[in-house]
C-alpha positions, 0 to 999 in steps of 0.5 A: 920809120922803117920796120924793126930787123935789130933790137938793143937789149939792155940788161940790168932792169929791162931783162934781169931783176936788180934787188935795191932794197937788199943791196940798202939793206946791206950797205946799212947794215953794215954802215954805209948810210948812203950807198949812192956814193958806190953805185953812181960815182965817178970811181964806180964809171971808171970800173964799168968801164974797165979802167980801174980793176976790181982790186983798186975798186974795192979797195975805194970802196973798202973806205966808205965802210967801217975798217973792220968789214973786209973786202970779200965782205963788201964784195957779197954786198955789191953782189946782193944787188943781183936777181934773177933773169925772169923765164918770161922774159928768157923766152921773149929773147928766143921768140924774137930770135925764131921771128927773125930779129938780129940781138945784141946785149949793151950793159953798163956793167963790171967785170964782178957782176957779170962773173956773178950773173953767170956763176947765180945762173949755172952754165944751163941758163947762162948759155941759153941767154947768151944764144938769145944773142949775136954778141953781147957788148959790155962796157968793161969790154969796150973803155965805153959806156952810156949813154956816150954816142961811141957805144951805138956806133961801136955796135952799128960799125961792128954788127952793120946795122942802120940806125934807123933800122935799130930799137934800143930797149933800156930802162935809162931816159939818157941812154934812150935820149942819145940813142934817140939822137943817134936815129935809132928807134927807141923803147923807154922800159919803166916795167914789164908792161914795155914789152907788150910793144912786142904784142903789136901787129903794127907798133911804133918803137919810137914812141915812149910807151908807158905802162898806161898805153900798154894796158 
């Protein structure tokens, strides 16, 4: 196993907290019993791939709500999913950068959420976060999303990285499986304890570390 030189970080859950409880509550409060139809559908995936615009997406989502709920309110509900980037994770990113590791961000996301993230964290924190990475790869800017192999190939080719020297850190099992099949080293993120991987002198990133293994 070659030493890791490059890291591909997932964003949601891994680096930024997501408040699913608040999102679910707001959906219920406004008349949606099954919000899975908003988060995980072919239509939401099209939005994440940039194949439909904000207007089209929210016009479609509005059909799931009672007629009196405005699109601006639906956008607020949509953005309620976004929480904060923990300071410990921000510090870890810059610690790894100082170690000489190359880092990029690779996220299945959409323009609405990304705009909200930068506004929520303000210009200083947002700029400091971005500075830890060589490049940010957002699905909606590249018309592809994980676990499609094209997304991983895009990053490896543009960055001129070798797969076996590159580590993917992701909370999604499908993304982990695809990356592993392409020859990348992988770390399956299950909780903040997973990042204890970086405390090890000779870590084995190809292992799917569980919380129990990290204790």
